[in-house]
C-alpha positions in Angstrom: -133.1 -57.9 -14.9 -133.4 -56.4 -18.4 -129.6 -56.5 -19.0 -129.5 -60.2 -18.5 -132.4 -60.8 -20.9 -130.8 -58.5 -23.5 -127.5 -60.3 -23.1 -129.1 -63.7 -23.6 -131.0 -62.5 -26.7 -127.7 -61.3 -28.2 -125.6 -64.2 -27.1 -123.7 -64.6 -30.4 -122.9 -60.9 -30.7 -123.1 -59.3 -27.2 -122.8 -55.6 -26.7 -119.9 -54.0 -24.8 -120.3 -53.3 -21.1 -120.9 -49.6 -21.9 -123.5 -50.4 -24.5 -125.3 -52.8 -22.2 -125.3 -50.3 -19.4 -126.9 -47.7 -21.8 -129.4 -50.2 -23.0 -130.4 -51.0 -19.4 -130.6 -47.4 -18.5 -127.8 -47.4 -16.0 -124.0 -46.8 -15.8 -121.3 -49.5 -16.0 -120.5 -49.3 -12.3 -124.1 -50.0 -11.2 -124.5 -52.7 -13.9 -121.4 -54.6 -12.9 -122.2 -54.4 -9.2 -125.9 -55.2 -9.6 -125.1 -58.2 -11.9 -122.5 -59.6 -9.5 -125.0 -59.2 -6.6 -127.9 -60.8 -8.4 -126.1 -63.6 -10.3 -122.9 -64.0 -8.3 -120.9 -63.6 -11.5 -119.6 -60.8 -13.7 -121.6 -59.8 -16.8 -119.2 -61.6 -19.2 -118.6 -64.5 -16.8 -122.3 -65.1 -16.9 -122.4 -64.8 -20.6 -119.5 -67.3 -21.0 -121.0 -69.8 -18.6 -124.3 -69.6 -20.5 -122.8 -70.0 -23.9 -120.8 -73.0 -22.7 -123.8 -74.7 -21.1 -125.7 -74.2 -24.3 -122.8 -75.6 -26.3 -122.7 -78.7 -24.1 -126.4 -79.3 -24.8 -125.9 -78.9 -28.6 -122.9 -81.2 -28.6 -124.8 -83.9 -26.6 -127.7 -83.5 -29.1 -125.3 -84.4 -32.0 -124.3 -81.0 -33.4 -120.7 -80.9 -34.8 -118.1 -78.9 -32.9 -117.5 -76.4 -35.7 -121.2 -75.7 -36.1 -121.6 -75.2 -32.3 -118.7 -72.8 -32.3 -120.2 -70.8 -35.2 -123.7 -70.8 -33.9 -122.6 -69.4 -30.5 -120.4 -66.7 -31.9 -116.9 -68.0 -31.0 -114.1 -66.4 -33.1 -112.7 -69.8 -33.9 -113.1 -73.5 -33.3 -109.8 -73.5 -31.4 -110.9 -70.7 -29.1 -114.2 -72.5 -28.4 -112.4 -75.8 -27.8 -109.9 -74.2 -25.3 -112.7 -72.4 -23.4 -114.9 -75.5 -23.3 -112.0 -77.7 -22.1 -111.2 -75.2 -19.3 -114.8 -75.2 -18.0 -115.7 -78.9 -18.4 -112.2 -80.6 -18.3 -113.0 -82.4 -21.5 -112.6 -81.4 -25.1 -115.9 -80.7 -26.9 -115.1 -83.4 -29.5 -115.6 -86.0 -26.7 -119.2 -85.0 -26.3 -120.1 -84.9 -29.9 -121.9 -88.1 -30.8 
C-alpha cells in the first residue's frame, strides 16, 4: 500500500490524515478503513508502533535516548520516554547501553 510506504519514508514528520489520503489518491474514510483492514491498526497507531520498534533497536544498538527521540521526530525526550514506557513497560534509559 502506497500510503504505508509514504508514511514510513516520512516517519519523522508524517503528513496529516487528509494529506496522506490525497497523496494516496483516496479519501480519509477509505484510507482509514483500508489501513485498519490491511494492517489491523489505525494509520497513526501503525506509525507509533513502527517508530517505537525502531527506537527500541536504536537504543539496544547504543544510541542515547535524546538522540533517538530527536532522530524519530518526537517533540521532547519526556514525550518519547512516556510513550516508550507505555508500549514496552520499561523506560528507554534501561535499554540504552
